[in-house]
C-alpha positions in Angstrom: 33.3 116.0 3.4 31.9 118.6 1.1 33.8 119.8 -1.9 34.5 123.4 -2.7 35.5 126.6 -1.0 33.8 127.5 2.3 32.0 130.5 0.8 30.7 128.4 -2.1 29.3 125.7 0.3 27.6 128.4 2.3 26.2 130.1 -0.8 24.7 126.7 -2.0 23.2 126.0 1.4 21.6 129.5 1.7 20.2 129.2 -1.9 17.7 126.6 -0.8 14.8 128.4 0.8 12.6 126.8 3.4 9.0 127.4 2.1 7.3 126.1 5.3 5.4 128.8 7.3 7.1 129.9 10.4 7.3 132.5 13.1 10.2 133.7 15.1 10.4 135.7 18.4 13.8 137.3 19.1 15.0 138.4 22.5 12.2 136.8 24.5 12.7 137.4 28.2 12.6 133.8 29.1 15.5 131.4 29.4 16.0 128.6 26.9 15.5 125.9 29.5 12.1 127.3 30.5 11.0 127.8 26.9 12.0 124.2 26.0 9.5 122.8 28.5 6.7 124.2 26.4 8.3 123.5 23.0 8.9 119.8 23.9 5.2 119.4 24.8 3.9 120.7 21.4 6.6 119.3 19.0 4.9 117.0 16.4 1.4 117.8 17.5 -1.3 119.2 15.1 -2.1 122.9 15.4 -5.3 122.6 17.4 -3.8 120.3 19.9 -0.7 122.4 20.3 -2.9 125.6 20.8 -4.9 123.7 23.5 -1.7 122.7 25.3 -0.2 126.2 25.4 -3.6 127.8 26.3 -4.0 125.8 29.5 -0.3 125.7 30.5 0.4 128.0 33.5 4.0 128.8 32.5 4.9 132.3 31.2 6.6 130.9 28.1 3.3 129.3 27.0 1.8 132.7 26.3 4.8 133.6 24.1 4.6 130.3 22.2 0.8 130.6 21.8 1.3 134.0 20.0 4.0 132.4 17.8 1.7 129.5 16.9 -1.1 131.8 15.9 1.3 134.0 13.9 2.7 131.0 12.0 -0.8 129.7 11.3 -1.8 133.1 9.9 1.4 133.1 7.7 0.4 129.7 6.4 -3.1 130.8 5.5 -2.3 134.2 4.0 1.2 133.7 2.4 1.2 130.0 1.5 -2.6 129.3 0.9 -2.5 126.3 3.3 -5.5 124.9 5.1 -5.4 125.5 8.9 -6.9 122.1 9.6 -4.0 120.2 8.1 -1.2 122.0 9.9 1.1 120.5 12.5 4.2 121.7 14.4 7.1 120.3 12.2 9.9 122.0 14.2 10.2 124.2 17.2 13.3 125.2 19.1 14.8 127.9 21.3 18.3 129.3 20.8 20.2 131.3 23.4 20.0 135.1 23.2 22.1 137.7 24.9 22.2 137.8 28.7 21.6 141.0 30.5 23.9 141.3 33.5 22.7 143.1 36.6 24.3 143.7 40.0 22.6 143.0 43.3 24.2 144.7 46.4 24.9 142.3 49.3 26.3 142.7 52.8 29.7 144.3 53.5 30.0 146.0 50.2 29.9 142.9 48.1 28.0 142.6 44.8 26.3 139.6 43.4 25.6 139.2 39.7 22.1 138.6 38.4 21.9 137.2 34.9 18.6 137.8 33.0 18.7 135.4 30.1 16.9 135.8 26.8 16.2 133.4 24.0 15.2 133.3 20.3 12.1 131.0 19.8 11.2 129.6 16.4 8.1 127.6 15.4 7.8 126.0 11.9 4.6 124.5 10.7 4.0 122.1 7.9 1.0 120.4 6.2 0.2 116.7 6.8 0.6 114.7 3.6 
């Protein structure tokens, strides 16, 4: 168990900055389950292989993840001075976002609820050592 007050523990944890290049898409109109199909396919792959996978994948989420990969690669080149050839997908995950609730009218005055789920998708790259 960690020692110290809860705020001190959080302060120490937040003081350590992750310097790996990343890109995040918030409020993506795709459910977490559907996004994870793509993310599971590219996790641990090098950048060119991952881009090839998402380019030829017919799922809608693959277009979102492709933009994220290109953005994270650009961040690595411009902000961190990394070589594009040595990059790989270190982490990628999707967290649950807010759900939009809609009503669909049904027979005899009833109403069915439609839930339009959103997600927050994050891609973190790193250099091969």
